[in-house]
C-alpha positions as CSV (number, residue, x, y, z in Angstrom):
1,M,0.0,0.0,0.0
2,N,2.9,2.4,0.6
3,G,3.8,2.3,-3.1
4,V,0.3,3.4,-4.0
5,W,0.4,6.2,-1.5
6,I,3.8,7.5,-2.7
7,V,2.5,7.5,-6.3
8,R,-0.7,9.3,-5.4
9,E,1.2,11.9,-3.4
10,T,3.7,12.3,-6.3
11,V,1.0,12.9,-8.9
12,A,-1.0,15.3,-6.6
13,A,2.0,17.4,-5.7
14,S,3.4,17.4,-9.3
15,V,0.0,18.5,-10.8
16,A,-0.2,21.2,-8.2
17,I,3.3,22.5,-9.0
18,A,2.5,22.1,-12.7
19,G,-0.5,24.4,-12.3
20,I,1.7,27.0,-10.5
21,A,4.4,26.7,-13.2
22,L,1.9,27.1,-16.0
23,V,0.3,30.2,-14.4
24,A,3.7,31.7,-13.6
25,G,4.9,31.1,-17.2
26,L,1.8,32.8,-18.6
27,V,2.0,35.8,-16.2
28,L,5.7,36.3,-16.8
29,G,5.3,36.1,-20.6
30,Q,7.3,32.8,-20.8
31,A,4.5,30.6,-21.9
32,P,6.7,27.9,-23.7
33,F,8.8,27.5,-20.5
34,G,5.7,27.3,-18.3
35,V,4.0,24.8,-20.5
36,G,7.1,22.7,-20.8
37,L,7.7,22.7,-17.1
38,A,4.1,21.9,-16.4
39,A,4.0,19.1,-19.0
40,G,7.3,17.6,-17.7
41,L,6.0,17.5,-14.1
42,V,2.8,15.7,-15.2
43,I,4.7,13.3,-17.5
44,G,7.3,12.6,-14.9
45,S,4.7,11.9,-12.3
46,L,3.5,9.0,-14.4
47,N,6.9,7.2,-14.0
48,G,6.1,6.1,-10.4
49,E,2.9,4.4,-11.5
50,L,4.7,2.7,-14.3
51,V,7.4,1.4,-12.0
52,R,4.9,0.2,-9.5
53,R,3.1,-1.8,-12.2
54,V,6.3,-3.3,-13.4
55,V,7.2,-4.4,-9.9
56,D,3.7,-5.8,-9.2
57,R,3.8,-7.9,-12.4
58,R,7.3,-9.1,-11.7
59,A,8.3,-8.2,-15.3
60,P,12.0,-8.3,-16.3
61,F,13.2,-5.0,-14.9
62,V,15.7,-4.1,-17.6
63,V,13.3,-4.6,-20.5
64,A,10.5,-2.9,-18.6
65,S,12.7,0.0,-17.8
66,L,13.7,0.5,-21.4
67,M,10.1,0.4,-22.5
68,R,9.0,2.7,-19.7
69,L,11.7,5.3,-20.5
70,A,11.0,5.0,-24.3
71,L,7.3,5.6,-23.6
72,L,7.9,8.6,-21.4
73,S,10.5,10.1,-23.7
74,G,8.2,9.7,-26.7
75,L,5.3,11.3,-24.9
76,A,7.6,14.2,-23.9
77,I,8.7,14.7,-27.5
78,V,5.1,14.7,-28.8
79,V,3.9,17.1,-26.1
80,A,6.9,19.5,-26.7
81,Y,6.1,19.5,-30.4
82,L,2.3,19.8,-30.1
83,F,2.4,22.6,-27.6
84,S,5.6,24.4,-28.7
85,A,6.9,23.9,-25.2
86,S,10.5,24.4,-24.2
87,T,12.2,21.1,-24.3
88,V,14.7,22.2,-21.6
89,A,11.8,23.1,-19.3
90,L,10.1,19.8,-20.1
91,L,13.2,17.9,-19.0
92,L,13.4,20.1,-15.9
93,G,9.8,19.2,-15.1
94,V,10.4,15.5,-15.5
95,A,13.4,15.8,-13.2
96,G,11.3,17.9,-10.7
97,A,8.6,15.1,-10.7
98,Q,11.3,12.6,-9.8
99,A,12.5,14.9,-7.0
100,V,8.9,15.1,-5.7
101,M,8.7,11.2,-5.8
102,V,11.9,10.9,-3.8
103,G,10.5,13.4,-1.3
104,A,7.3,11.4,-1.0
105,A,9.2,8.2,-0.4
106,V,11.4,9.8,2.2
107,R,8.3,11.2,3.9
108,Q,6.7,7.8,3.9
109,G,9.9,6.3,5.3
110,L,10.0,8.8,8.1
111,R,6.4,8.0,9.0
112,T,7.1,4.3,9.4
113,R,10.0,4.8,11.8
């Protein structure tokens, strides 16, 4: 159940931060950066759910990891192209979502102490 909680917290926090990034980008006149950052946060937050499913299914981790990363990378490229988003901001957003997931996992670990 902890894995589900971590994924849910990651998605919720990433979507909230994405909303802030999008609004800030629009207000500051940096729409491509704000859209890229927001999209990257949302796409990156999906990674935790994909990892959880791979672990639950006991799939070969290397093959599953390559497929997961290919899927997320392809989705990021399509989003960047369709929305004219900054690719650098998109990558920063994906990295930010991973940092949020680490924070959620650490928080869960501290709760179980």
